[in-house]
C-alpha positions in Angstrom: 12.3 -13.6 7.2 15.9 -13.3 7.1 18.1 -12.4 3.7 21.9 -12.6 4.0 22.8 -9.7 1.0 25.6 -10.6 -1.1 27.4 -8.4 -3.6 28.5 -9.9 -7.1 31.4 -8.4 -7.8 33.1 -8.0 -11.4 35.3 -11.3 -11.7 32.1 -13.3 -10.3 32.8 -13.7 -7.1 30.8 -12.7 -3.9 31.1 -10.4 -1.0 28.8 -10.4 1.9 27.6 -6.8 2.7 27.9 -5.9 6.2 25.3 -4.5 8.0 25.2 -0.7 8.8 23.3 1.9 11.1 22.0 5.1 11.3 23.2 7.1 13.9 20.2 9.1 14.4 16.9 8.1 14.1 16.2 11.7 12.2 18.3 10.2 9.6 16.0 6.6 8.9 12.8 9.5 8.8 14.7 11.5 6.4 15.7 9.1 3.9 11.7 7.6 4.2 10.5 10.9 3.5 12.6 12.0 0.5 11.5 8.5 -1.0 7.7 8.1 0.1 6.2 7.6 -3.3 8.9 5.1 -4.7 8.9 3.2 -1.4 4.9 3.4 -0.4 3.4 5.2 -3.2 2.5 7.7 -0.7 2.4 11.8 -1.1 4.5 13.3 1.4 2.1 15.7 3.4 4.0 16.7 6.4 6.9 16.1 9.0 6.4 16.1 12.8 2.7 16.8 12.5 1.6 18.5 15.9 -1.8 17.1 17.4 -2.1 20.2 19.3 -1.2 21.6 22.8 -4.1 19.4 24.2 -3.0 15.9 23.0 0.7 16.9 22.9 2.0 14.4 20.3 4.1 14.7 17.1 3.3 12.4 14.1 6.9 11.6 12.5 5.5 11.6 9.0 1.9 12.2 7.3 0.9 11.4 4.1 -1.8 10.6 1.5 -1.6 7.1 -0.3 -2.2 6.4 -3.8 -6.0 5.3 -2.8 -6.4 9.2 -1.0 -6.4 7.5 2.3 -4.4 8.7 5.2 -1.3 7.3 6.1 1.0 8.0 9.1 4.6 6.7 9.4 6.2 6.1 12.8 10.3 5.4 13.0 12.5 4.0 15.7 16.1 3.4 14.9 16.6 0.3 17.0 13.6 -2.0 18.5 10.0 -0.7 18.9 10.5 1.3 22.0 6.4 1.9 22.4 6.0 2.6 18.7 2.4 0.4 18.3 1.0 2.4 21.5 1.9 5.8 19.6 0.6 4.5 16.5 -2.9 3.5 17.9 -2.9 7.2 19.8 -2.2 9.0 16.4 -4.6 6.8 14.2 -7.5 7.6 16.6 -6.5 11.3 16.9 -6.3 11.4 13.1 -9.8 9.8 12.8 -11.4 12.1 15.4 -9.7 15.1 13.3 -10.6 14.2 10.1 -11.0 18.0 8.9 -7.7 19.2 10.1 -6.0 16.4 7.8 -8.6 17.4 4.7 -7.2 21.0 5.3 -3.6 19.9 5.2 -4.0 18.2 1.9 -5.6 20.9 0.7 -3.2 23.6 1.8 -0.3 21.3 0.9 -1.2 19.9 -2.7 -3.1 23.1 -3.5 -6.2 21.0 -4.8 -9.2 19.6 -3.1 -9.1 15.9 -2.8 -12.0 13.7 -1.9 -10.7 11.4 1.1 -11.0 7.7 1.4 -11.8 7.4 5.0 -12.5 3.6 5.2 -8.8 2.6 5.3 -6.5 5.0 7.2 -3.5 3.4 8.5 -0.3 3.6 10.4 3.2 2.2 9.3 5.3 1.3 11.8 9.1 1.3 10.9 11.8 0.1 13.2 14.8 -2.3 13.0 13.3 -5.3 14.7 10.0 -6.1 16.3 9.5 -9.2 17.9 7.0 -12.0 18.1 4.8 -10.4 21.0 4.7 -7.0 18.8 3.3 -8.7 15.7 0.6 -10.9 17.9 -0.4 -7.6 19.3 -0.9 -6.3 16.3 -2.7 -9.3 15.1 -4.7 -8.9 17.8 -5.9 -5.5 17.7 -7.4 -5.7 14.3 -6.5 -2.1 13.6 -4.9 -0.6 10.3 -1.1 -0.9 11.6 1.5 -2.1 9.7 5.2 -3.5 11.1 8.0 -2.9 8.8 11.5 -3.8 9.6 14.0 -2.1 8.0 18.0 -2.8 7.2 20.9 -1.0 6.1 24.1 -2.2 4.4 27.3 -1.0 3.3 27.1 -0.1 -0.7 24.0 2.0 0.2 21.8 -1.0 0.1 18.1 -0.3 1.8 15.7 -3.4 2.8 11.9 -3.5 4.0 10.5 -6.7 5.4 6.6 -6.3 5.9 6.1 -8.3 8.8 2.3 -7.2 9.2 -0.1 -5.9 6.4 -3.2 -3.7 7.6 -6.3 -5.6 7.6 -9.1 -3.6 5.8 -11.7 -1.9 7.9 -14.8 -3.2 9.1 -18.3 -1.6 10.3 -17.4 -1.8 14.2 -14.1 -0.6 13.4 -13.4 3.2 15.1 -11.5 3.9 11.7 -14.4 2.9 9.8 -16.9 5.5 7.7 -20.8 5.1 7.5 -20.2 3.8 3.9 -18.2 0.7 4.0 -16.9 -1.0 0.7 -16.7 -4.4 0.2 -16.5 -7.1 -2.8 -19.7 -7.8 -2.2 -20.7 -4.2 -2.7 -18.9 -4.1 -6.1 -20.2 -7.3 -7.2 -23.7 -5.9 -7.3 -22.5 -4.2 -10.5 -21.8 -7.4 -12.5 -23.7 -10.2 -14.4 -23.2 -13.9 -12.8 -20.9 -14.3 -16.3 -18.6 -11.5 -15.0 -19.0 -12.5 -11.0 -17.5 -15.8 -12.2 -14.5 -14.3 -14.0 -13.8 -11.8 -11.1 -13.8 -14.9 -8.8 -11.1 -16.6 -11.0 -9.0 -13.4 -11.1 -9.5 -12.8 -7.3 -8.6 -16.3 -6.4 -5.6 -16.5 -8.9 -4.1 -12.9 -7.4 -4.7 -14.0 -3.4 -2.3 -16.9 -4.4 0.5 -14.8 -5.6 1.3 -14.2 -1.9 0.0 -15.0 1.7 0.4 -11.0 2.4 -1.5 -9.5 -0.6 -4.0 -7.2 0.7 -7.3 -7.0 -0.8 -8.9 -3.2 -0.7 -12.5 -2.3 -1.6 -12.5 1.2 -2.5 -15.7 3.4 -3.6 -15.0 2.8 -7.4 -12.3 -0.4 -7.4 -10.9 -3.3 -5.3 -7.2 -3.1 -5.4 -4.8 -5.2 -4.3 -1.3 -4.6 -2.7 1.4 -5.5 -0.6 3.2 -2.5 -0.2 1.5 -0.5 -3.1 -1.2 -1.3 -5.7 -0.2 -3.7 -8.2 -3.6 -4.2 -9.8 -7.0 -2.7 -9.5 -10.4 -3.9 -10.8 -13.6 -1.8 -12.0 -16.5 -4.2 -12.0 -19.2 -3.6 -14.6 -22.0 -5.4 -15.6 -20.6 -7.2 -18.7 -17.1 -6.4 -18.4 -14.2 -6.2 -16.1 -11.7 -3.1 -16.4 -8.3 -4.1 -14.7 -5.8 -1.5 -14.4 -2.3 -2.9 -13.7 1.1 -1.3 -12.5 2.9 -1.7 -15.8 4.4 0.4 -18.3 2.5 0.2 -21.3 5.6 0.2 -23.8 6.5 -3.1 -21.9 3.9 -4.9 -23.8 2.4 -5.8 -27.3 -0.8 -3.5 -27.4 -2.1 -5.3 -30.6 -4.2 -7.3 -28.5 -8.0 -5.8 -28.5 -8.5 -6.1 -25.0 -5.4 -3.8 -23.9 -5.2 -0.1 -23.4 -2.5 2.7 -22.7 -4.6 4.8 -20.1 -1.5 6.7 -19.1 -3.3 10.1 -20.5 -6.8 8.9 -19.7 -8.7 9.6 -16.6 -10.0 6.1 -15.0 -10.4 4.8 -11.9 -7.6 2.7 -10.2 -3.8 2.9 -9.9 -2.1 1.7 -13.2 -1.5 2.6 -16.5 -2.4 -0.5 -18.4 -5.6 -1.5 -19.2 -7.2 -5.0 -19.5 -10.9 -5.5 -20.5 -12.0 -8.9 -19.6 -15.2 -9.9 -21.0 -14.9 -13.6 -21.5 -13.0 -16.9 -20.4 -10.8 -16.1 -23.4 -9.4 -12.9 -21.6 -8.4 -14.6 -18.7 -5.1 -16.3 -19.6 -3.3 -12.9 -20.9 -5.1 -11.0 -17.5 -3.3 -13.6 -15.3 0.0 -13.2 -17.0 -0.1 -9.5 -16.8 -1.2 -9.6 -13.1 1.9 -11.6 -12.3 3.7 -9.3 -14.4 2.7 -6.3 -12.5 2.9 -8.0 -9.0 6.8 -9.0 -10.1 7.3 -5.3 -11.5 5.9 -3.7 -8.3 9.1 -5.2 -6.1 6.7 -7.3 -3.9 
């Protein structure tokens, strides 16, 4: 995907913005680390994290995402320069050293968090990847995401998601003994609720080709870069959590609730309770709004 950026000037005329470059790879890394939460919904844990003397590696950035899954970020200022092989090495190291990551989380955030090891992933960020890179990642079936960046004059920074990580399967090394799936969650719902879920699921996945469905322990998340929707399936209703500021919508609808100050499973501050077909139309409108709000 190629976008040519233009700035609209005060007089209504356009000026094409010129591409810029980072002088050093560290500039790219520092910029992303400073904005991890805004860009990817990731909480920063460490930079240049050592894999120890025996393995002799250093992960550029390591963090934990909004689903409490580990995320490694690797950067290259220009072309990929073997970044995918590094990603595989660090991903396998991380899965084999879970206790080290859990200790890092506890020491850095000063609290104990239940880590979701079903979907650790690596984000590879470079100025350019080629068709062989995307083909290789697709064939690997490993949770590696290729992201191209561009920086332009007037401080414009853009990302292009080339490949989104597939969720871990039972035969994937990064999987845990407990694999969560859509079917796992649907066991909780009645036949009526399953039909309502299927309708919302189909609608969500049709929003874009690269929407990722990510079943977790307590909910099913949908994202491209960040979660924009989480669905918690109950026997007689669905609880939908959306990345929407509650102040942006009319909370007079009985099925809507502001949960920004209320504990709940999933990400998002607006709750939609779906019990019947009558609730579907509003739910779809808000799902699309959350998708648009997330910058996807």
